[in-house]
C-alpha positions in Angstrom: -12.7 34.8 14.5 -10.8 38.1 14.3 -11.8 41.0 12.1 -8.8 40.3 9.8 -9.9 36.6 9.5 -13.4 37.7 8.6 -12.1 40.1 6.0 -9.9 37.3 4.5 -12.9 34.9 4.5 -15.1 37.5 2.7 -12.4 38.2 0.1 -12.0 34.5 -0.6 -15.8 34.2 -1.0 -15.9 37.2 -3.3 -13.1 35.9 -5.5 -14.5 32.4 -5.8 -18.0 33.5 -6.5 -16.8 35.9 -9.2 -14.5 33.4 -10.9 -16.7 30.3 -10.5 -20.4 31.4 -10.6 -21.5 27.9 -11.4 -22.0 26.2 -8.0 -21.2 22.7 -9.4 -17.9 23.9 -10.8 -17.1 25.9 -7.7 -17.8 22.8 -5.5 -15.5 20.6 -7.7 -12.6 23.1 -7.5 -13.0 23.7 -3.8 -13.2 20.0 -3.0 -10.0 19.4 -4.9 -8.3 22.2 -3.1 -9.4 20.8 0.3 -8.4 17.3 -0.7 -4.9 18.4 -1.9 -4.4 20.7 1.1 -5.6 18.0 3.6 -3.1 15.5 2.1 -0.3 18.0 2.2 -1.1 18.9 5.8 -1.2 15.3 6.9 2.2 14.6 5.3 4.0 17.9 6.1 2.0 20.4 8.1 4.4 23.3 7.6 5.2 22.6 3.9 2.2 23.9 2.1 0.3 27.1 1.6 -2.5 28.5 -0.5 -2.2 32.0 -2.0 -5.3 33.9 -3.0 -5.2 36.4 -5.9 -8.0 38.5 -7.3 -7.9 36.2 -10.3 -7.6 32.8 -8.6 -5.5 30.8 -6.2 -2.3 28.7 -6.0 -1.6 25.7 -3.7 2.1 25.2 -3.2 3.5 22.1 -1.6 7.1 22.2 -0.7 8.9 24.1 -3.4 6.3 23.6 -6.2 2.8 24.3 -7.3 0.4 21.4 -6.9 -2.9 22.9 -7.9 -3.6 26.3 -9.5 -6.8 28.0 -10.6 -6.0 31.3 -12.4 -8.2 33.2 -14.8 -10.6 30.3 -15.3 -7.9 27.8 -16.1 -7.2 24.9 -13.7 -3.7 23.3 -13.5 -3.3 20.1 -11.7 0.1 18.6 -11.3 0.4 14.8 -11.7 2.9 11.9 -11.5 3.0 10.3 -15.0 4.0 11.1 -18.6 1.9 13.3 -20.9 0.8 11.0 -23.7 0.5 7.9 -21.6 -2.9 6.8 -20.4 -4.8 8.4 -18.7 -2.8 11.5 -19.6 -3.8 11.6 -23.3 -4.9 14.7 -25.1 -4.1 18.4 -25.5 -5.0 19.1 -21.9 -1.9 17.3 -20.6 1.6 18.7 -20.9 5.0 17.7 -19.5 6.0 19.3 -16.2 9.7 19.7 -15.4 10.4 20.3 -11.7 14.1 19.6 -11.0 13.3 19.2 -7.3 11.0 16.2 -8.0 11.6 12.8 -9.7 10.2 12.4 -13.2 8.0 11.7 -15.0 5.6 14.5 -14.2 2.8 16.1 -16.2 0.1 18.7 -15.7 -3.5 18.9 -16.6 -4.3 22.4 -18.0 -7.9 23.2 -18.9 -11.3 24.3 -17.9 -13.2 23.0 -14.9 -15.6 21.3 -17.2 -12.7 19.4 -18.9 -11.3 18.5 -15.5 -14.7 17.2 -14.2 -14.7 14.6 -16.9 -11.1 13.4 -16.0 -11.0 14.1 -12.3 -11.7 10.5 -11.1 -9.1 8.9 -13.5 -6.3 11.3 -12.5 -7.0 11.7 -8.8 -4.5 9.1 -7.5 -1.7 10.6 -9.8 -2.3 14.0 -8.3 -2.2 12.5 -4.8 1.1 11.0 -5.7 2.4 14.4 -6.8 1.3 16.0 -3.5 3.1 13.2 -1.6 6.3 13.7 -3.7 6.2 17.5 -3.1 5.5 17.2 0.6 8.3 14.7 1.4 12.1 14.6 0.8 13.7 12.0 -1.4 14.2 9.9 1.8 10.5 10.1 2.6 10.7 12.5 5.5 8.2 15.4 5.7 9.5 18.7 4.2 10.0 21.3 6.9 8.6 24.3 5.1 7.8 26.2 1.9 8.8 29.7 0.9 5.1 30.3 0.1 3.8 29.8 3.6 4.0 33.5 4.4 1.3 34.2 1.8 -1.0 31.5 3.1 -4.7 32.5 3.0 -6.5 30.6 5.7 -9.7 32.4 4.6 -9.8 30.4 1.4 -9.5 27.1 3.2 -12.2 28.2 5.6 -14.5 29.2 2.8 -13.9 25.9 1.1 -14.7 24.0 4.3 -17.8 26.0 4.8 -18.9 25.6 1.2 -18.5 21.8 1.5 -21.4 21.7 3.9 -23.8 24.1 2.1 
């Protein structure tokens, strides 16, 4: 590991520990990040990237955000309509991405709120990642404009944290 990679890994750890001091919540968010990134990587290896900020991270797949954790709020994009089961309640809002077929919605809430719903919306999020990673003909997308800001240190931290 290069010095730059070690610095990036340390920055990722510092951000995640600061934003998610509860280890259970941190594990849930990091496991979702890894699951989403792994799926995107399987479908279209060059069409995803995770950007680390001092206040969170964003996972982009193709042209769109798939999973975002910013300032303590988690946003998880889903295939389905807000208001239809299981997307019922104030935590679900419609999502309008012109580049993806509708209906789409987004979970927006705390990690604790997400923990209660995670199992019931997992497959809808996987469907969203699949839509974002592939073209309308089903071929893998060739890239994302967000790849240049990709933070491998956050992925490495999440992978390391998985085994702690």
